[in-house]
C-alpha positions, -999 to +999 in steps of 0.1 A: -216-913+722-231-878+728-215-857+755-240-865+782-241-861+820-234-896+834-261-891+860-291-875+843-281-883+807-289-848+796-265-827+774-237-811+793-244-773+796-221-744+804-231-725+836-224-690+847-225-668+879-259-654+871-260-633+903-229-615+890-242-614+855-274-597+866-255-567+878-244-557+844-266-575+819-294-550+813-313-538+783-297-504+786-262-519+788-264-543+759-277-516+736-244-497+739-223-528+728-212-540+694-240-555+674-229-591+675-241-620+697-211-615+718-228-584+734-242-609+759-207-615+773-218-622+809-235-654+798-211-666+771-177-683+774-150-660+788-126-664+759-114-642+731-142-643+704-135-657+670-161-636+653-173-627+618-200-603+630-227-629+637-260-623+655-284-594+659-304-605+628-335-584+621-369-593+633-392-586+604-429-579+608-446-603+582-477-582+578-493-597+547-485-633+556-497-627+591-530-612+578-536-643+556-528-666+585-549-646+610-518-636+630-515-598+633-482-600+652-462-624+632-425-618+630-397-636+611-361-635+624-339-634+593-311-658+602-300-659+566-281-626+573-256-643+595-221-649+582-221-680+559-258-675+554-274-694+583-280-696+620-252-722+622-228-693+625-241-687+660-230-721+674-198-723+655-185-689+667-187-700+703-175-736+697-145-725+676-137-697+701-134-722+730-115-747+709-090-720+699-087-709+736-080-745+746-053-749+721-070-771+696-052-774+662-081-789+643-119-790+648-140-818+633-177-824+628-203-842+607-225-820+585-250-824+557-251-787+549-247-753+565-228-763+597-199-776+576-195-742+558-198-723+591-173-745+608-148-741+580-152-703+580-147-699+617-118-723+617-102-703+589-108-671+610-092-687+640-062-700+620-069-737+628-078-767+607-112-781+600-123-816+591-159-820+579-175-854+571-204-851+547-227-876+531-216-882+495-250-869+482-247-835+501-255-806+477-225-795+458-228-759+470-223-770+506-193-791+498-177-763+477-183-737+505-165-758+531-136-765+508-134-729+497-128-719+534-100-745+535-117-774+552-107-810+547-140-824+535-144-862+537-173-876+517-189-906+533-211-932+515-241-932+539-262-909+561-253-881+584-253-907+613-225-925+594-206-893+591-210-887+629-197-922+635-167-916+613-157-884+631-163-900+666-141-930+657-112-909+644-112-878+665-091-890+694-065-908+673-061-879+649-061-852+675-093-834+664-115-813+687-150-826+679-177-800+676-205-822+662-241-816+675-242-821+713-206-834+715-195-802+734-215-776+753-206-745+734-226-746+702-256-744+725-242-712+739-241-695+706-276-708+696-291-696+728-284-660+718-315-662+696-334-662+728-315-633+743-320-613+711-358-619+712-357-607+748-338-575+738-359-569+706-391-573+726-380-547+752-377-574+779-408-593+768-408-626+750-431-639+722-461-660+730-451-687+705-419-695+687-420-718+656-385-730+649-372-749+619-354-777+637-324-798+627-307-815+656-325-795+682-296-774+695-315-741+688-345-753+708-322-764+737-303-731+735-334-709+736-348-728+765-315-723+783-316-686+775-351-682+789-341-702+820-311-680+826-332-648+821-358-660+846-331-669+872-317-634+867-351-619+873-352-603+838-384-622+828-412-638+847-420-675+847-441-673+815-422-689+786-430-690+749-447-721+735-421-738+714-430-754+681-405-777+663-409-777+626-391-804+605-392-817+570-415-847+567-387-868+553-364-862+583-385-854+614-371-874+644-379-847+670-415-842+657-420-880+657-405-884+691-430-860+706 
C-alpha cells in the first residue's frame, strides 16, 4: 500500500505555514545562505539536516543542441553533480533527516538503481542502518555502490514491484523506517527543491516548459508542489510551466497512463 490520504487517495504531503514563510523566503535572503537545497528552510522539514552538500546544481545553456532543435533558450539542469551522482540525493537527504529525527534505527526501500546508493550514503552519514531490496539483475555498479556505503542489499528474483512488496511485508516486523517511493511524504520535499532552484535561477520567473526524465513521478509531484507553494506565497503568478514526462519506452507507466 502507498501512503495515501484515506479520503482523496492522493499522496500524503507535508504542509507549512506559508504566511510565515513568505516573510523571510525571498530571492535576496536565499542568495546569502549555504549553497545546498536546505537554503529553502522555511518550506522544508524543521529537523537537523543530514546533508552531503546536495542541490544547487548548475543550469547549463545548451546552445548548440538548442539551435539544432530550434530552441534558443534551452537549458539543462545537471543533476549528475549531486552527491552519489543523481537527483535521488535530493529526496533522500530529507527522508533520512526526518527518519533520524524520529529516532529510526534503520531505513528501508526498494530500488533498481540510484536511489539505493543515495539511501545508503545518507544513512551512513546519519549513522543509521539501511536495507535496500534490488532486483537480482540490477547493474552491478548500483549494487556495489549501496554495499560500499554499508547498506544491507537484498537481491530479489523479480521486478522492482517485487522488491517493494518484500520491503512492505517486512518493514513493520523488522523495525525498518520505510522510505520507498510515495511511502512517506519527505522524499517529495527534497525533490521539490528542483522547482525552487528554477525559480531562484530564473530571478523569480519559471521556464515555459520542463521536460523531466521520470521514474516513479516523485520529481514531477515535487516540482508541482513547489510551484503551488510559490504561488500561494505570492512569489509567482498563476502561470505554471508545461510539464513533460519522459520515460524509457520499455518502462513508461506514467506516459502510458496519460
